[in-house]
Kinemage of the C-alpha trace (Angstrom):
@kinemage 1
@onewidth
@group {chain A} dominant
@subgroup {mainchain}
@vectorlist {calphas} color= white
{ca met a 1} P 3.902 2.086 91.072
{ca arg a 2} L 4.107 5.627 90.432
{ca glu a 3} L 0.867 7.580 89.779
{ca asn a 4} L 1.917 9.655 86.609
{ca glu a 5} L 3.681 6.599 84.839
{ca ser a 6} L 1.722 4.754 82.437
{ca ser a 7} L -0.317 1.247 82.617
{ca thr a 8} L 0.045 0.504 79.225
{ca pro a 9} L 2.103 -2.366 78.202
{ca pro a 10} L 5.661 -1.137 76.363
{ca asn a 11} L 4.802 -3.506 73.164
{ca ser a 12} L 1.054 -2.616 73.074
{ca his a 13} L 1.706 -0.127 70.444
{ca gln a 14} L 3.134 -2.784 67.957
{ca pro a 15} L -0.601 -3.900 66.589
{ca lys a 16} L -1.481 -0.395 65.848
{ca glu a 17} L 1.276 -0.022 63.267
{ca lys a 18} L 0.870 -3.549 61.592
{ca glu a 19} L -2.967 -2.498 61.017
{ca lys a 20} L -1.899 0.883 59.371
{ca gln a 21} L 1.258 -1.397 57.119
{ca val a 22} L -1.687 -3.501 56.120
{ca cys a 23} L -3.725 -0.268 55.348
{ca asn a 24} L -1.176 1.641 53.592
{ca arg a 25} L -0.546 -1.833 50.936
{ca glu a 26} L -4.162 -1.878 50.432
{ca arg a 27} L -4.259 2.103 49.532
{ca lys a 28} L -1.092 1.517 47.104
{ca arg a 29} L -2.631 -1.525 45.477
{ca glu a 30} L -5.860 0.664 45.060
{ca asn a 31} L -3.729 3.326 43.239
{ca glu a 32} L -2.054 1.327 41.390
{ca ser a 33} L -4.929 -0.550 39.665
{ca ser a 34} L -6.920 2.775 39.222
{ca ser a 35} L -5.177 3.272 35.887
{ca ile a 36} L -7.370 0.499 34.721
{ca pro a 37} L -10.384 1.065 34.363
{ca pro a 38} L -13.275 -1.489 36.000
{ca asn a 39} L -14.201 -3.032 32.631
{ca gly a 40} L -10.762 -4.270 32.337
{ca his a 41} L -10.043 -2.316 29.302
{ca phe a 42} L -6.736 -0.740 28.791
{ca pro a 43} L -5.857 3.094 28.688
{ca cys a 44} L -5.812 4.123 24.967
{ca glu a 45} L -3.086 5.284 25.106
{ca leu a 46} L -1.116 1.908 25.647
{ca ile a 47} L -3.794 -0.227 22.906
{ca glu a 48} L -2.361 2.602 20.068
{ca asn a 49} L 1.325 2.273 20.959
{ca ile a 50} L 0.896 -1.505 20.180
{ca leu a 51} L -1.295 -1.416 17.460
{ca leu a 52} L 1.729 0.415 16.042
{ca arg a 53} L 3.645 -2.218 15.872
{ca ile a 54} L 1.199 -4.495 13.976
{ca ser a 55} L 1.653 -5.701 10.982
{ca val a 56} L -0.600 -3.743 8.404
{ca lys a 57} L -1.966 -7.573 7.127
{ca asn a 58} L -3.223 -7.951 11.154
{ca leu a 59} L -4.772 -4.668 11.935
{ca leu a 60} L -6.891 -5.304 9.312
{ca arg a 61} L -7.744 -7.970 10.364
{ca tyr a 62} L -7.734 -6.580 14.261
{ca arg a 63} L -10.304 -3.803 12.610
{ca cys a 64} L -12.725 -6.339 13.428
{ca val a 65} L -12.810 -6.337 17.053
{ca ser a 66} L -14.513 -3.328 18.044
{ca lys a 67} L -15.930 -0.398 16.991
{ca ser a 68} L -13.005 1.665 19.142
{ca trp a 69} L -10.262 -0.534 16.998
{ca gln a 70} L -12.040 0.295 14.114
{ca thr a 71} L -12.288 3.980 14.545
{ca leu a 72} L -8.163 3.701 15.736
{ca ile a 73} L -7.033 2.018 13.184
{ca asp a 74} L -8.816 3.626 10.472
{ca asp a 75} L -7.800 6.996 11.615
{ca ile a 76} L -5.449 9.265 9.269
{ca tyr a 77} L -3.404 10.735 12.097
{ca phe a 78} L -2.771 6.672 13.343
{ca val a 79} L -2.275 5.677 10.114
{ca lys a 80} L 0.546 8.140 9.348
{ca lys a 81} L 2.300 7.362 12.459
{ca his a 82} L 1.971 3.649 11.645
{ca phe a 83} L 3.569 4.418 8.578
{ca glu a 84} L 6.356 6.291 10.096
{ca tyr a 85} L 7.141 3.457 12.541
{ca asn a 86} L 7.064 0.988 9.404
{ca val a 87} L 9.283 2.840 7.244
{ca lys a 88} L 12.331 2.416 10.065
{ca ser a 89} L 11.618 -1.331 9.456
{ca asn a 90} L 13.714 -3.480 7.340
{ca asn a 91} L 11.148 -6.685 6.358
{ca asn a 92} L 7.925 -4.155 6.057
{ca leu a 93} L 8.328 -4.904 2.096
{ca gly a 94} L 6.160 -6.145 -0.225
{ca leu a 95} L 6.571 -7.260 -4.433
{ca ile a 96} L 3.784 -7.287 -6.814
{ca val a 97} L 4.115 -9.139 -10.144
{ca lys a 98} L 1.331 -9.509 -13.300
{ca glu a 99} L 2.559 -11.901 -15.655
{ca asp a 100} L -0.329 -11.510 -18.262
{ca phe a 101} L -0.440 -8.577 -19.985
{ca asp a 102} L -3.453 -9.453 -21.002
{ca asp a 103} L -4.611 -10.496 -17.295
{ca asn a 104} L -5.838 -8.352 -14.788
{ca leu a 105} L -4.997 -10.388 -11.829
{ca met a 106} L -1.468 -9.946 -10.024
{ca leu a 107} L 0.594 -11.706 -7.871
{ca ser a 108} L 1.814 -10.099 -4.477
{ca val a 109} L 4.196 -11.525 -1.359
{ca his a 110} L 6.112 -10.858 1.058
{ca leu a 111} L 9.825 -10.023 0.017
{ca asp a 112} L 11.079 -11.734 2.256
{ca asp a 113} L 9.233 -15.047 1.693
{ca met a 114} L 11.329 -15.069 -1.846
{ca val a 115} L 14.710 -15.485 0.247
{ca gly a 116} L 16.083 -18.784 1.013
{ca his a 117} L 13.087 -20.667 0.110
{ca gly a 118} L 12.487 -23.301 -2.481
{ca gln a 119} L 9.041 -21.382 -3.470
{ca cys a 120} L 6.996 -19.055 -1.608
{ca gly a 121} L 3.210 -18.181 -1.327
{ca phe a 122} L 1.299 -15.849 -2.584
{ca val a 123} L -1.799 -13.413 -2.990
{ca arg a 124} L -3.925 -13.155 -6.156
{ca val a 125} L -5.203 -9.672 -6.183
{ca asp a 126} L -7.935 -8.377 -9.021
{ca ile a 127} L -7.213 -4.947 -9.995
{ca asp a 128} L -9.546 -3.389 -13.197
{ca asn a 129} L -7.548 -2.282 -16.394
{ca met a 130} L -4.091 -1.863 -15.331
{ca asp a 131} L -1.642 -2.171 -18.400
{ca asn a 132} L 1.749 -0.685 -16.471
{ca ile a 133} L 3.023 0.527 -13.274
{ca val a 134} L 4.405 3.895 -13.534
{ca gly a 135} L 5.905 3.420 -10.083
{ca ser a 136} L 5.561 2.603 -5.899
{ca cys a 137} L 5.739 5.058 -3.587
{ca asn a 138} L 5.123 5.492 0.451
{ca gly a 139} L 3.179 2.597 0.141
{ca leu a 140} L 0.797 3.288 -2.591
{ca ile a 141} L 1.724 2.272 -6.506
{ca cys a 142} L 0.289 4.117 -9.199
{ca leu a 143} L -1.131 2.748 -12.433
{ca ser a 144} L -1.777 3.130 -16.128
{ca ser a 145} L -3.945 2.081 -18.660
{ca tyr a 146} L -6.436 4.246 -20.507
{ca his a 147} L -6.591 6.379 -17.175
{ca leu a 148} L -3.718 6.830 -14.116
{ca thr a 149} L -5.249 4.823 -11.004
{ca ile a 150} L -3.319 5.312 -7.559
{ca trp a 151} L -3.764 2.039 -5.743
{ca asn a 152} L -2.714 1.039 -2.248
{ca pro a 153} L -2.137 -2.905 -2.313
{ca ser a 154} L -2.214 -4.068 0.890
{ca thr a 155} L -5.734 -2.458 1.443
{ca gly a 156} L -7.201 -3.249 -2.118
{ca lys a 157} L -8.293 0.777 -1.747
{ca ala a 158} L -8.036 2.619 -5.365
{ca tyr a 159} L -8.577 5.809 -6.505
{ca asp a 160} L -9.013 6.586 -10.354
{ca leu a 161} L -7.590 10.080 -11.193
{ca pro a 162} L -10.408 12.489 -13.742
{ca tyr a 163} L -7.525 12.482 -16.648
{ca asn a 164} L -8.450 13.687 -19.993
{ca ser a 165} L -5.186 14.832 -22.224
{ca thr a 166} L -7.619 17.489 -24.495
{ca glu a 167} L -9.034 19.247 -20.781
{ca ile a 168} L -5.578 19.616 -19.189
{ca ser a 169} L -2.840 19.390 -22.246
{ca cys a 170} L -0.766 22.850 -21.988
{ca arg a 171} L 0.948 22.563 -25.028
{ca asp a 172} L 1.572 25.738 -27.536
{ca pro a 173} L -0.618 26.107 -29.900
{ca ser a 174} L 1.791 27.842 -32.305
{ca ile a 175} L 3.517 23.826 -32.753
{ca gln a 176} L 1.494 22.661 -35.924
{ca asp a 177} L 0.586 18.915 -35.935
{ca ser a 178} L 2.242 17.255 -39.096
{ca pro a 179} L 2.147 13.433 -40.734
{ca lys a 180} L 5.226 13.125 -38.950
{ca ile a 181} L 4.715 14.112 -35.525
{ca glu a 182} L 2.580 12.344 -32.616
{ca thr a 183} L 2.180 13.519 -29.159
{ca ser a 184} L 2.294 11.056 -26.173
{ca ala a 185} L 2.825 11.562 -22.463
{ca ile a 186} L 4.926 10.078 -19.939
{ca phe a 187} L 4.043 9.831 -16.265
{ca gly a 188} L 6.273 10.133 -12.742
{ca phe a 189} L 4.851 9.161 -9.378
{ca gly a 190} L 6.443 10.677 -6.203
{ca his a 191} L 5.490 11.867 -2.692
{ca asp a 192} L 6.559 15.823 -1.584
{ca asn a 193} L 7.823 15.828 1.845
{ca ile a 194} L 7.107 19.223 1.392
{ca ser a 195} L 3.751 19.948 1.241
{ca ala a 196} L 3.265 16.091 2.686
{ca asp a 197} L 1.272 15.424 -0.941
{ca tyr a 198} L 1.255 12.426 -3.336
{ca lys a 199} L 1.951 13.904 -6.841
{ca ile a 200} L 1.462 12.611 -10.460
{ca met a 201} L 3.957 14.218 -13.223
{ca thr a 202} L 3.051 13.957 -16.884
{ca met a 203} L 4.817 15.351 -19.829
{ca glu a 204} L 3.235 15.543 -22.873
{ca val a 205} L 5.672 14.501 -25.247
{ca glu a 206} L 5.868 14.992 -29.345
{ca ile a 207} L 7.356 11.609 -30.985
{ca arg a 208} L 9.093 12.720 -34.315
{ca asp a 209} L 11.451 10.742 -36.623
{ca asn a 210} L 13.596 7.923 -35.426
{ca asn a 211} L 11.611 7.741 -31.647
{ca ile a 212} L 12.808 11.781 -30.726
{ca phe a 213} L 11.119 13.061 -27.996
{ca phe a 214} L 10.633 16.416 -26.956
{ca cys a 215} L 8.478 17.183 -23.995
{ca thr a 216} L 5.742 20.447 -24.779
{ca gly a 217} L 4.004 20.253 -21.883
{ca leu a 218} L 4.271 19.692 -17.689
{ca trp a 219} L 1.644 19.181 -15.697
{ca val a 220} L 1.044 18.314 -11.667
{ca tyr a 221} L -1.274 16.282 -9.886
{ca ser a 222} L -2.185 16.423 -6.153
{ca leu a 223} L -3.566 14.077 -4.473
{ca lys a 224} L -4.258 16.352 -1.169
{ca thr a 225} L -6.483 18.088 -3.613
{ca lys a 226} L -7.783 16.668 -6.279
{ca ser a 227} L -5.841 18.443 -8.917
{ca trp a 228} L -4.289 18.891 -11.939
{ca thr a 229} L -2.024 22.272 -12.163
{ca ile a 230} L -0.377 23.287 -15.483
{ca ser a 231} L 3.649 23.479 -14.154
{ca ser a 232} L 5.258 26.066 -15.842
{ca ser a 233} L 8.938 24.867 -14.847
{ca pro a 234} L 10.864 27.816 -15.986
{ca ser a 235} L 14.348 26.138 -15.053
{ca phe a 236} L 13.416 23.722 -17.619
{ca pro a 237} L 14.571 24.195 -21.109
{ca ser a 238} L 12.857 21.444 -22.914
{ca lys a 239} L 14.080 22.171 -26.604
{ca gln a 240} L 17.568 21.520 -25.199
{ca tyr a 241} L 16.828 18.087 -24.733
{ca arg a 242} L 14.976 14.518 -25.968
{ca ile a 243} L 13.406 12.402 -23.615
{ca ile a 244} L 13.982 8.602 -23.124
{ca pro a 245} L 10.023 7.324 -22.735
{ca arg a 246} L 10.047 5.692 -19.314
{ca tyr a 247} L 8.502 6.720 -16.371
{ca gly a 248} L 9.989 8.679 -13.507
{ca val a 249} L 11.583 6.935 -10.781
{ca phe a 250} L 11.457 9.063 -7.505
{ca ala a 251} L 14.698 9.248 -4.800
{ca ser a 252} L 14.838 12.596 -2.614
{ca asn a 253} L 11.943 14.391 -3.880
{ca ala a 254} L 12.338 14.474 -7.200
{ca leu a 255} L 11.308 12.646 -10.084
{ca his a 256} L 14.177 11.624 -12.429
{ca trp a 257} L 14.338 10.735 -16.111
{ca asn a 258} L 16.449 9.738 -18.736
{ca met a 259} L 17.423 12.070 -21.381
{ca ala a 260} L 20.132 13.115 -23.877
{ca arg a 261} L 20.900 16.859 -24.825
{ca gln a 262} L 19.674 18.193 -28.633
{ca glu a 263} L 23.511 17.680 -29.913
{ca phe a 264} L 23.124 14.560 -28.771
{ca asn a 265} L 24.546 11.425 -32.039
{ca ser a 266} L 25.594 8.346 -32.413
{ca ile a 267} L 28.980 9.153 -31.547
{ca gln a 268} L 29.099 11.308 -28.333
{ca tyr a 269} L 27.953 9.187 -25.726
{ca asp a 270} L 28.912 11.716 -23.213
{ca gln a 271} L 25.733 13.087 -23.683
{ca tyr a 272} L 22.986 10.428 -22.005
{ca leu a 273} L 22.066 12.498 -18.465
{ca ile a 274} L 19.581 12.185 -15.550
{ca gly a 275} L 17.139 15.092 -15.438
{ca ala a 276} L 15.158 15.731 -12.349
{ca phe a 277} L 12.194 17.656 -11.535
{ca asp a 278} L 11.210 18.818 -7.768
{ca leu a 279} L 8.006 17.788 -6.685
{ca gly a 280} L 8.445 21.185 -4.565
{ca gly a 281} L 7.751 24.545 -5.609
{ca asp a 282} L 7.630 25.250 -9.243
{ca asn a 283} L 8.838 22.168 -10.393
{ca gln a 284} L 13.156 22.978 -10.323
{ca phe a 285} L 14.870 20.934 -13.292
{ca tyr a 286} L 18.270 20.243 -12.312
{ca glu a 287} L 20.989 17.515 -13.712
{ca val a 288} L 21.973 14.776 -11.632
{ca gln a 289} L 25.517 14.631 -12.425
{ca leu a 290} L 26.666 10.593 -13.760
{ca pro a 291} L 29.599 9.091 -11.880
{ca asp a 292} L 32.964 9.490 -14.415
{ca cys a 293} L 33.646 5.900 -14.715
{ca val a 294} L 30.546 4.939 -16.183
{ca asn a 295} L 32.135 5.212 -20.014
{ca phe a 296} L 29.343 5.675 -22.997
{ca asn a 297} L 32.407 5.919 -25.519
{ca asn a 298} L 32.950 3.677 -28.446
{ca val a 299} L 29.925 1.533 -27.114
{ca val a 300} L 26.566 1.259 -29.689
{ca asn a 301} L 23.431 1.120 -28.205
{ca arg a 302} L 24.583 1.465 -24.912
{ca leu a 303} L 21.483 1.846 -21.962
{ca leu a 304} L 21.003 3.047 -19.229
{ca asn a 305} L 18.104 2.430 -16.799
{ca leu a 306} L 17.410 3.980 -13.671
{ca gly a 307} L 15.993 2.765 -10.043
{ca val a 308} L 16.625 2.961 -6.472
{ca leu a 309} L 17.203 0.817 -4.364
{ca asn a 310} L 16.591 1.594 -0.259
{ca glu a 311} L 15.787 5.902 -1.270
{ca cys a 312} L 18.838 5.608 -2.691
{ca leu a 313} L 18.714 6.911 -7.000
{ca cys a 314} L 21.161 3.939 -8.804
{ca ile a 315} L 21.782 3.598 -12.538
{ca cys a 316} L 22.264 0.202 -14.566
{ca cys a 317} L 24.443 0.495 -17.883
{ca asp a 318} L 24.642 -2.527 -19.902
{ca his a 319} L 24.255 -3.022 -23.403
{ca pro a 320} L 21.571 -5.186 -25.841
{ca thr a 321} L 23.849 -7.842 -26.103
{ca val a 322} L 24.991 -10.592 -23.986
{ca thr a 323} L 28.915 -10.190 -24.129
{ca ala a 324} L 28.935 -6.868 -22.104
{ca gln a 325} L 29.414 -6.590 -18.322
{ca ile a 326} L 26.108 -4.631 -16.343
{ca asp a 327} L 27.156 -2.296 -14.115
{ca ile a 328} L 24.491 -0.742 -10.702
{ca trp a 329} L 25.682 2.523 -9.437
{ca val a 330} L 24.138 3.698 -5.906
{ca met a 331} L 24.478 7.456 -5.335
{ca lys a 332} L 25.041 7.116 -1.462
{ca glu a 333} L 24.316 10.710 -0.816
{ca tyr a 334} L 22.012 12.273 -3.292
{ca gly a 335} L 23.827 15.528 -5.452
{ca val a 336} L 27.471 14.395 -4.545
{ca lys a 337} L 28.905 13.416 -7.855
{ca glu a 338} L 31.808 11.470 -5.586
{ca ser a 339} L 29.560 9.804 -3.953
{ca trp a 340} L 28.551 7.490 -6.795
{ca val a 341} L 29.662 3.322 -5.393
{ca arg a 342} L 29.658 0.995 -7.672
{ca leu a 343} L 27.626 -2.163 -6.125
{ca ile a 344} L 27.515 -5.131 -8.749
{ca ser a 345} L 29.726 -5.536 -11.916
{ca phe a 346} L 29.214 -9.168 -13.998
{ca leu a 347} L 28.889 -10.592 -17.111
{ca pro a 348} L 25.588 -11.410 -18.301
{ca thr a 349} L 27.162 -15.161 -19.148
{ca gly a 350} L 24.310 -18.430 -18.737
{ca pro a 351} L 20.766 -18.630 -19.444
{ca asp a 352} L 19.445 -16.706 -16.080
{ca leu a 353} L 20.599 -13.452 -17.181
{ca asn a 354} L 19.867 -11.658 -20.113
{ca ser a 355} L 21.547 -7.750 -20.824
{ca thr a 356} L 19.039 -5.390 -19.518
{ca val a 357} L 18.145 -5.377 -15.289
{ca lys a 358} L 16.966 -3.340 -12.999
{ca pro a 359} L 17.183 -3.143 -9.205
{ca leu a 360} L 14.524 -3.634 -7.008
{ca ala a 361} L 15.534 -3.809 -3.798
{ca tyr a 362} L 17.647 -5.234 -1.053
{ca ser a 363} L 16.775 -8.000 1.168
{ca ser a 364} L 15.935 -7.523 4.094
{ca cys a 365} L 19.504 -8.264 6.007
{ca gly a 366} L 20.807 -6.465 3.143
{ca asp a 367} L 23.264 -9.218 1.587
{ca lys a 368} L 21.520 -9.945 -1.716
{ca val a 369} L 19.991 -7.546 -4.226
{ca met a 370} L 16.721 -8.325 -6.228
{ca leu a 371} L 16.831 -8.091 -9.622
{ca leu a 372} L 14.346 -8.050 -13.064
{ca asp a 373} L 15.384 -9.175 -15.907
{ca cys a 374} L 13.256 -6.989 -18.364
{ca tyr a 375} L 15.401 -7.731 -21.733
{ca ser a 376} L 12.449 -9.582 -23.532
{ca thr a 377} L 9.221 -8.925 -23.096
{ca tyr a 378} L 8.807 -11.627 -20.523
{ca ser a 379} L 11.592 -10.994 -18.021
{ca lys a 380} L 12.288 -12.911 -14.747
{ca leu a 381} L 12.330 -12.023 -10.865
{ca leu a 382} L 16.577 -12.565 -9.849
{ca trp a 383} L 18.341 -13.034 -7.072
{ca tyr a 384} L 22.141 -11.400 -6.611
{ca asp a 385} L 24.338 -12.112 -3.904
{ca leu a 386} L 26.834 -9.239 -3.129
{ca lys a 387} L 29.049 -11.586 -0.919
{ca thr a 388} L 29.205 -14.760 -3.532
{ca lys a 389} L 28.515 -12.768 -6.411
{ca asn a 390} L 26.097 -15.573 -7.253
{ca ile a 391} L 22.897 -15.026 -9.321
{ca thr a 392} L 19.246 -17.508 -8.389
{ca thr a 393} L 16.042 -17.272 -9.984
{ca thr a 394} L 12.896 -16.586 -7.253
{ca leu a 395} L 10.444 -19.410 -7.270
{ca leu a 396} L 6.538 -19.503 -7.525
{ca leu a 397} L 5.321 -22.785 -5.823
{ca gly a 398} L 8.878 -24.246 -7.098
{ca gln a 399} L 8.347 -23.243 -10.710
{ca asp a 400} L 10.405 -20.076 -12.168
{ca trp a 401} L 9.117 -16.935 -12.251
{ca ala a 402} L 10.409 -16.412 -15.830
{ca asn a 403} L 7.297 -15.223 -17.886
{ca val a 404} L 6.905 -11.224 -15.348
{ca cys a 405} L 5.552 -8.454 -17.692
{ca leu a 406} L 5.762 -6.297 -14.657
{ca ala a 407} L 7.232 -5.870 -11.591
{ca glu a 408} L 7.427 -3.688 -8.666
{ca val a 409} L 8.264 -2.714 -4.847
{ca tyr a 410} L 6.072 -1.438 -2.334
{ca met a 411} L 5.909 -0.399 1.184
{ca tyr a 412} L 2.776 -2.352 3.685
{ca ser a 413} L 0.616 0.797 4.632
{ca leu a 414} L -3.097 2.004 5.678
{ca ile a 415} L -2.456 5.029 3.312
{ca asp a 416} L -6.223 5.086 1.385
{ca pro a 417} L -5.982 7.092 -1.771
{ca asn a 418} L -9.844 7.892 -1.241
{ca asn a 419} L -8.863 10.147 1.984
{ca tyr a 420} L -5.058 11.111 1.773
{ca lys a 421} L -5.323 14.695 3.403
């Protein structure tokens, strides 16, 4: 053997290479596991992303898991992110129903549970001093009695507004009372997307002969600032309009009311209109044009109900008899007259439907529309099938909901009206 040749066998380096490969694999495993703390908890970001996809009902239960989970679920930024995530879902709607005006108990049920089932379950909710539902918007409901309340039916949290008409009245002092004139207030509830604030708009109205309502004052309550402000609304010529005494309907950042022009008479039914107040800025007033096919001519006492379906403004044209056709129109593109589409048209024949209905919501599949038959004191909840044109009543524990006095659809949320910022 030559002296300059190595005495090491040709394959003697292989064990060292294998040792290096084993060490590299172990280092890789250590690096992969280093992102998980030694106590076995997942990263906070991952937990948050998972909880964002959990229902409100389960999140309220998961608050008991740990203090860190409770802090996260109660965090105002998590609450907003959770709501924004759930807005995109089609199965996050609930229905609140009141069966007796003299009872504070209300029934809450998931909207999907009322489709295709012989009966549906419910949860009883006790809310004090509630006479009427002003409106529902972004997970909160506004209630009225001798005061106003903003309520989250998902969590049960409620906030009572400091409402006193004598303190916040902006009525023209030059207007003198008379035995034939009374005053009242009409409310509307919505969410201003510009300021990210829940607002209540209140119109003080005069009730004169023949139940003619004129607006004499307008003010707005902000849930963020917890205060009332007088709204001048310079674009609203209040003396030119008569107000139909119903709650305002919220759509596209504005509250809408049925109105009629001052020159209204029993023949010119084209004087009916939809008046809107933008919740942003100085509460700009404007008119929303009705579809051309809505014909009020030669019809006595024709009614116009407002509603919202999938965030789109809709109107229900009907008649206080059981022989007139009912039409429900939806404005697909807000502010564009040509975008009005007639969604439902039928004759209210048979015992299942009277003549005055209010659309509440689509089913999650979009093939049905829930209607509130609100002609009489006690109403009914109905499903209208858009394909078959059939109408079916909803059932509660096997019985018809034939004695509903109030009903409103709401979105599940964690929003706390007491701590909204």
